N, C-alpha and C positions, 0 to 999 in steps of 0.2 A: 545547251547557250557552248557558243566557244567565246571561254573564261580568262583572256590572254592581256595581260598586261605586259622601273623603274627602274671603280674602272677602277680605277687602280687597287687600291690599296682603301682598306677599310679606318675608321677614325675619322677625324675631324671635326667640324663646326655644318650645319647646315646652312647655307649663306645665301638659298635663293626664297624669297617669300614671293609667297602667288598672292592677294588683293583677290575677290569673290563676291558676288552679287552686284552689287550697284556701285561698291567704291576698291581700295587699297585696303584687308586684313591690316592692321596695328602687330607692327613691330616685335613688339612687346607685352604677354602677356602674365598676368596671376598664374601659375600650376599650382597652387594649393585654393583656389576659389572656381567657384561651379561654371561653367559655359555654357551657354546659351546651347538652347535641345539642332544639334544636329552639328554643330559647331565643334572644333578641338582649341587650345588658346593655345596661341604662339612665344611658346616658350622658349625664351632666347637658347639656357640652356639645351634643352631637349633637341638632339639630332634624328632620333627615332633609334639611331644605334648602341642603345644599351642595354643589358636585359631583365635591368630590374631601373624602378622608379615612383619618388613619392607612397613608395612600400610593397607596388605591384611587383608581377617578375613571372619571365616567360620560362616558365616550367617544363622539365622533363621531356623534352624536344629531342624527338624519334622519326628515322627516315627509314626509308634503302643508300646503302652505301656505297652501289654499283649502278652504274645506265647498267638500261633495258631490265633491271630489277624490280619487276612492279609488286608494291608494298602497300605501305601504308603510313602518312605520314600524322605523328602524335605532337600534341601539348596540352599543357594545360595553364593559367592563369590564374596564380594563386596569391590574396591579398595580401592587406597587410598584416594581418594574426595568421597568413602562415597555410591558410585553410585553401582549396580550389575558388574560384568565383565562377557563381552560379549566373546569376545575374547581370546582365548587358542592358544598355538603352541600344534602340535599336537608332544606325547613323546610318542614311544614304541606303538604307532597304534591305541594314544587314545587322545584328549584331555582332558581327566579328568582320575585316577584309585581311584576307592571305595576302601576301605580295612576298613573293619571292624571283629574286635574281643572280645570275651568278656574279663573279666580283668585277670581271669587264664586261660590265651593263648587259652581257644577252642574257639567253636562256629567262625570260623578263613573263612573269606571270603572275593576275594576278585572281583569285579566284578567294570558296566561302565552303569551309568547313561546316561541320554540322560537328554539335555540343552534347554529347549524354548528359544523363541525368548526375553523375558522380563531377562533372567539371570538364571533363576529358574532350576537346577537341579533335574530331578528325576526319582524314579526307587519302582519297584512293593518290598512289604516286605512284609515278616512274620517272626517272633521272634522263634525260636526251645524251648528258654529254658529263665528261668529269670537269672538276675542279671545286671553287671553296665558294659557295651559295649563302647567302645573308634571307632568312625569315623574317619578316617583317610580320609584327600582328595589331591593329588596328580598329582599338577597340574602345566605348566609355562604359567606365564601372558603374552599375545603376545605383550605388552607394558613395562614391563622389562628382560625377555626372559628369565628367572633367575628361576630356578623352587623351587619348595615352597612344604611343606607336613605341610596341618596345620588338628586338629583335636579336636573336644569335646567331651565328654561323656551323654551318653543315659542313663538312666537305664529304667528294664524293671519290673513291678513287680512280685509278688510274692519269695516263696522262692528257694535263690540261695542254689547249693549245689558246691562248689568251687571242682575244681580236681583238685591236684598236680600238680607236674611236670614231666615228668615218668623222669623215671628214665635212662641214656647214654646208646645209643646203635648205631650201626655201620649200621645195615641194620633197614629198612623199609616196611613193608608192605602193599597196597593201591590199589582195585580193582585187585585182581591177578596178580600186579607188583612185581615184587621186585629191593629193589635200596640198595647200600651196595655205605654207605662214607668210603673214603681214604686221609690220611695225617689228618692235625693235623689245629687245629683251635686257632692259640696261640699268643700270644702280638710280637710274632717275627716279623708276617707276612708269609706267603705259600700259598701252593697251597691245595683246599681243592677240590676231585672226586669225583663226582655220579656216579655209571652203571647202570646201567638200562636194568631187563632181565623177560620175563613173562616166564613162566611156566620153567626155564632153558636156557632159549633162549635167547639171547645178542640183545635187539630189536634199530636194525640200519637204523630203518625209520621213526625216531621223527620228526613228525609235526610243523612245525614253529608256533609258539603261542608269541602272542603281537610282534612280528619281529622278537624273538630267537629260539633257541631249548631247551632254558629252563630259568627258573626265580627261584634267589633265595632271600630272604624275613630273618631276623632276628631278633630275641628279644633277651634281656637281661633278668634270673630272676630277680624279684624285680620291670622293668622296663616297659612299655609296649613303647618302643622306637620304632622307627620303620626306616626301610632300605629293601630295593628294590634294586637288581641290575643283571645287564646280565651277558652273561659267556662267558671264549673265545672266539673267530672266530666269525662268521658270517655264516647267512646261506646260501647254496647254495655252502659254501665252502669249511666250516668245517665237516666235516663225521658229518649226523645224526644220532648221537650213535654209541655205545654205553655208549659212555663216555659224562659229561658234565665236564666242570672245570671253576673253581673259583679259581685268587688268594685271600685268606682271611688276616685278622688282626685284631684282637680284644689287644684294651688297654687295657682292663682289665680281672685280673683274674675272676672268678666267671660261673655259668651254663648260658646256653644260649639256645633256644628254635627257631630252621632251617627250615621251609619250604621250600619244593623244588619244583616247580611248571612244571609241562611240558603236552606236549598233543601227544595220540599215541589213533587208533582208533577211532578219529571223536571227543574227548573228555577229558577234561583237566581232569588231577591228581595234587596230592598233597602226596608226598609222607612228614612226617614230623620227625626231629629228632631231638633225647636231645645230648647237649655235653658240654663237664667241662670244662673250661681253666684254665693255669697257668701261672704265669707269667714269660713270659722269653724276657733275654735283646738281642737284635739286634749286631749286628754289629757296628750298628752306637749309640750303647745308649740303655735305655730305651723308652718305647714308649712314646707320649704324648695323653692326652685324646682329645678326638674331637669325629667327629659323621658327617657323613650327611645320609641328609635322604632319597636322592635319587642318587643313581650314574647309569649311563649309559655306553651304549655301542657303544653308537653311530649310534642305530638302527634306 
């Protein structure tokens, strides 16, 4: 399966919040209490950019250090007691999601490593280009039931050539598919819809991928904060294309990079978009800053 999936500087707060299922998610949640199955909390201070949170740590991260050098990416998640965590809840069909992206939001990958009995996660790995990369781990420890996103950076030797943020566009082409985005990513919130076609023909037989017909990941320019959400509806009840809709709200203005993953023809495809957001006041007043590292639609 082709698993591909999330700008310039690391750090800062997550400033885009996507609601899922049948409505817009909460802006702020309780990071100490349990979240519903398949849904992580909206933790205002959790951007996914820390290697430690709530007593859990992304530890012992290693990977090849040169481009085109075959090797293994390894890490552990340690718990509040300092021991490797070996019990995880399944979220979106996997125990852990690994997202890796270069500092300029290129070289994006979403894959699923395997864990051994001692709690060490690993996956075969080769870097295509040099640069600084952020490695995100997205998981729910069984002991807490609270979804977490932890990350660290790795440097791949060589002279990197950072790519500028592509200009805003409502259309994207990937692997022979054309994807069109409608709706606005505004601070007032609203629906963001993607229509998928191939050779001018609507795709109406999307294949389930990680429990949904599509997934949306977003990053804001000047951050590398992480967000991963499911669309409205559910597999088997919602039409399998050509439209996939999300409810979205961006609490601050700026440029955003969006990644839409969908499965068709036995492969996963990622359509990438850049959107500019302006500040718009909602009927309940201005948006407040907040962020959710990962929200799910109950799958």
